[in-house]
C-alpha positions in Angstrom: -10.3 -16.3 15.9 -12.0 -13.5 14.0 -14.8 -13.2 16.5 -12.3 -12.7 19.4 -10.4 -10.1 17.3 -13.6 -8.2 16.5 -14.6 -8.3 20.2 -11.2 -6.8 21.2 -11.5 -4.1 18.6 -15.0 -3.2 19.6 -13.9 -3.0 23.3 -11.0 -0.6 22.3 -13.3 1.6 20.3 -15.9 1.7 23.1 -13.3 2.6 25.7 -13.6 6.3 26.6 -10.0 6.5 27.7 -8.5 5.0 24.5 -6.0 7.2 22.8 -6.3 8.3 19.2 -3.5 5.8 18.3 -5.4 2.9 20.1 -8.6 3.9 18.2 -6.7 4.0 14.9 -5.1 0.6 15.5 -8.5 -0.9 16.4 -10.2 0.5 13.3 -7.4 -0.8 11.1 -7.3 -4.2 12.7 -11.1 -4.5 12.5 -11.0 -3.6 8.8 -8.3 -6.2 8.2 -10.5 -8.8 10.0 -13.7 -7.9 8.3 -12.0 -8.0 4.9 -10.5 -11.4 5.6 -13.5 -13.1 7.4 -15.6 -14.8 4.8 -18.5 -14.8 7.3 -18.5 -11.0 7.5 -21.3 -9.4 5.5 -21.1 -6.4 3.2 -23.4 -4.6 5.7 -20.7 -5.3 8.4 -18.0 -3.9 6.2 -20.1 -0.9 5.1 -20.9 0.0 8.8 -17.2 -0.2 9.7 -16.3 2.1 6.8 -18.9 4.5 8.0 -17.4 4.4 11.5 -14.0 5.0 10.1 -15.2 8.0 8.1 -16.7 9.5 11.2 -13.4 9.1 13.1 -10.9 9.7 10.2 -10.3 13.4 11.0 -9.0 12.5 14.4 -6.8 9.6 13.4 -3.1 9.7 12.5 -2.0 9.8 8.8 -0.6 6.3 9.4 -3.9 4.9 10.5 -5.7 6.5 7.6 -3.1 5.2 5.2 -3.3 1.6 6.6 -7.1 1.6 6.5 -7.1 2.9 2.9 -4.5 0.2 1.9 -6.7 -2.6 3.3 -9.8 -1.3 1.6 -8.0 -0.8 -1.7 -6.7 -4.4 -1.6 -10.2 -5.7 -0.7 -11.8 -3.8 -3.6 -9.2 -5.2 -6.0 -9.9 -8.7 -4.7 -13.7 -8.2 -5.4 -12.9 -6.8 -8.8 -14.0 -3.3 -7.9 -11.3 -1.2 -9.6 -13.3 2.0 -9.1 -13.4 1.5 -5.4 -9.8 0.4 -5.3 -8.7 3.5 -7.2 -10.6 5.8 -4.7 -9.0 4.1 -1.7 -5.6 4.0 -3.3 -5.8 7.8 -3.9 -6.7 8.2 -0.2 -3.8 6.0 0.7 -1.5 8.1 -1.4 -2.7 11.3 0.4 -1.6 9.9 3.7 1.5 8.1 2.5 5.1 8.8 3.6 8.5 7.3 2.6 8.3 4.1 0.7 4.5 4.1 1.1 4.3 6.9 -1.5 5.9 4.7 -4.2 3.8 1.7 -3.3 0.6 3.7 -3.5 1.7 5.3 -6.8 2.5 1.8 -8.3 -0.9 0.5 -7.2 -2.6 3.4 -8.9 -0.6 2.8 -12.1 -1.4 -0.9 -12.0 -5.2 -0.1 -11.6 -5.0 2.2 -14.6 -3.2 -0.5 -16.6 -5.8 -3.1 -15.7 -8.6 -0.7 -16.7 -7.1 -0.2 -20.2 -5.7 3.3 -19.6 -2.2 2.3 -20.6 -1.0 5.8 -21.6 -2.0 7.3 -18.2 -0.5 4.3 -16.4 2.8 4.6 -18.2 3.0 8.3 -17.6 2.2 7.9 -13.9 4.8 5.0 -13.6 7.3 7.2 -15.4 6.8 9.9 -12.8 7.0 7.4 -10.0 10.3 6.0 -11.3 11.7 9.6 -11.5 10.7 10.3 -7.9 12.0 7.0 -6.7 15.3 7.4 -8.5 15.7 10.8 -6.8 15.0 9.2 -3.4 17.7 6.7 -4.1 20.5 9.2 -4.7 22.1 8.1 -2.4 20.3 4.9 -1.5 19.1 5.3 2.1 21.1 3.3 4.6 18.2 1.6 6.5 15.7 -1.1 5.4 13.6 1.5 3.5 16.4 1.9 0.9 15.9 -1.6 -0.7 12.1 -1.2 -0.3 12.2 2.0 -2.4 14.4 0.2 -4.9 11.7 -2.5 -5.2 9.1 0.1 -5.9 11.5 1.8 -8.4 11.9 -1.5 -10.2 8.2 -2.1 -10.3 7.6 1.3 -11.8 10.4 0.7 -14.4 8.8 -2.6 -15.3 5.6 -0.7 -16.4 7.6 1.4 -18.9 7.8 0.0 -22.4 11.3 1.5 -23.0 12.9 -0.2 -19.9 15.5 -2.8 -21.0 16.3 -6.0 -19.0 19.7 -4.5 -18.4 18.2 -1.4 -16.8 15.9 -3.5 -14.6 18.9 -5.6 -13.5 21.0 -2.5 -12.7 18.1 -1.0 -10.7 17.4 -4.3 -8.8 21.1 -4.6 -8.0 20.9 -1.4 -5.9 18.7 -3.3 -3.5 20.2 -6.7 -3.9 23.7 -5.4 -3.0 22.3 -3.3 -0.1 23.4 -4.6 3.4 20.0 -4.1 4.9 17.9 -5.8 2.2 15.2 -7.9 3.9 14.6 -11.4 2.7 11.2 -10.8 1.2 12.4 -7.7 -0.6 15.4 -9.7 -1.9 13.1 -12.4 -3.2 10.9 -9.9 -5.0 13.9 -8.2 -6.6 15.4 -11.5 -7.7 12.2 -12.1 -9.7 13.0 -9.1 -11.9 16.6 -10.2 -12.7 15.9 -13.8 -13.7 
């Protein structure tokens, strides 16, 4: 159904009365489809990135963040860490809430994979510090456990983190009344 999705996105982008939000949603969905569709060519993807760049200034931070997240993941999948880093930095620039910690962890992971362990550890240490501050107290809604998950991921990158410290951090989310099932599953991996 990729062709139908692309057709719908193109129709939304061509609609003169489309709102900025509708255009942003269409650009993000089209990026998701082009990155997932094995029949899409690099020329198709490059043309879409060019269209996004032309429209980016008028889009919401949320749309820019989501587009950058999709592109960073696609670059990582292709083994293009330089491209992934560039998109992850753009993702971080437009991130808010838990997205900040996810983007920071992605950047630290890229550094780690590229052999820049010292830089990755320092970045993860700063991410852990920021996340810990955001968890005092743990937010009541579903973002609280999501921040805990990113906090635990950052701690996992630090060589001095003990299993007991990981468990104590994960417990902040596991004992939270609004911990979503997929977050709970991820946190449980760190305490086993």
